[in-house]
C-alpha positions in Angstrom: 5.0 -13.5 -1.5 2.8 -11.2 0.5 0.4 -10.6 -2.4 0.2 -14.3 -3.1 -0.9 -14.7 0.5 2.1 -16.8 1.7 4.0 -14.1 3.6 7.6 -14.3 4.6 7.3 -17.8 6.2 5.7 -19.1 3.0 8.6 -17.6 1.0 11.1 -19.3 3.3 9.4 -22.7 2.6 9.1 -22.1 -1.1 12.8 -21.2 -1.4 13.7 -24.3 0.6 11.6 -26.5 -1.7 13.2 -25.0 -4.7 16.7 -25.2 -3.1 17.4 -21.5 -3.7 18.7 -19.0 -1.2 16.2 -16.8 0.6 16.1 -13.5 -1.2 15.3 -11.3 1.8 15.2 -11.5 5.6 12.0 -10.9 7.6 13.0 -7.4 8.7 13.7 -6.2 5.2 10.5 -8.0 4.0 8.4 -6.0 6.4 10.3 -2.8 5.6 9.6 -3.3 1.9 5.9 -3.9 2.5 5.7 -0.6 4.6 7.5 1.2 1.7 5.3 -0.3 -1.1 1.9 -0.1 0.6 1.3 3.6 0.2 2.0 3.3 -3.5 -0.5 0.4 -3.9 -3.1 2.3 -1.9 -2.6 5.4 -4.0 -3.0 3.4 -7.2 -6.0 1.6 -5.9 -7.8 4.8 -5.0 -6.9 6.5 -8.3 -8.1 3.5 -10.3 -11.4 3.3 -8.5 -12.0 7.1 -8.9 -11.2 6.9 -12.6 -13.6 4.0 -13.0 -16.4 5.9 -11.4 -15.8 9.1 -13.3 -15.6 7.1 -16.6 -18.9 5.3 -15.8 -20.6 8.6 -14.9 -19.3 10.3 -18.0 -20.6 7.6 -20.3 -24.0 7.5 -18.6 -24.3 11.3 -18.7 -25.0 11.6 -15.0 -24.1 10.5 -11.5 -27.0 8.0 -11.2 -25.6 4.7 -12.5 -26.5 1.1 -11.8 -23.7 -1.2 -10.7 -23.4 -4.8 -9.6 -20.6 -6.0 -7.4 -19.1 -9.0 -5.8 -16.1 -9.7 -3.7 -14.1 -12.3 -1.9 -11.0 -12.7 0.3 -8.4 -15.4 0.8 -9.6 -18.1 3.0 -6.1 -18.8 4.4 -6.8 -18.2 8.1 -9.4 -15.9 9.6 -7.3 -12.8 9.6 -6.5 -12.5 5.9 -6.3 -9.0 4.6 -6.1 -10.0 0.9 -9.3 -9.7 -1.1 -10.7 -8.7 -4.5 -13.8 -6.9 -5.6 -15.4 -6.8 -9.1 -17.9 -4.1 -10.1 -19.8 -4.2 -13.3 -21.3 -0.9 -14.4 -24.5 -0.9 -16.5 -24.4 1.6 -19.3 -23.8 2.0 -23.0 -20.5 0.2 -22.7 -20.7 -2.0 -19.7 -17.3 -2.7 -18.2 -15.8 -4.8 -15.4 -13.6 -2.9 -12.9 -11.4 -4.9 -10.6 
């Protein structure tokens, strides 16, 4: 629910519409996010580092050309959910998300 941008309240509404019991209360929902966030952050940083190292290795140097674009959810002005795409320019151009 959090990664879809609907949060706990959206999950409550979705479960009500589907006529299914709520799987988790708000306190446990927040605790789970606090527990999972470091894992996602670690994976994100490792993935970005690997992408840079791979692009540098294939271009035989640290000077590479990249093009990037990003966006974030427009649900409210305080959204923390976003996505970035980076395209490296080299022998085997690749999109890293």
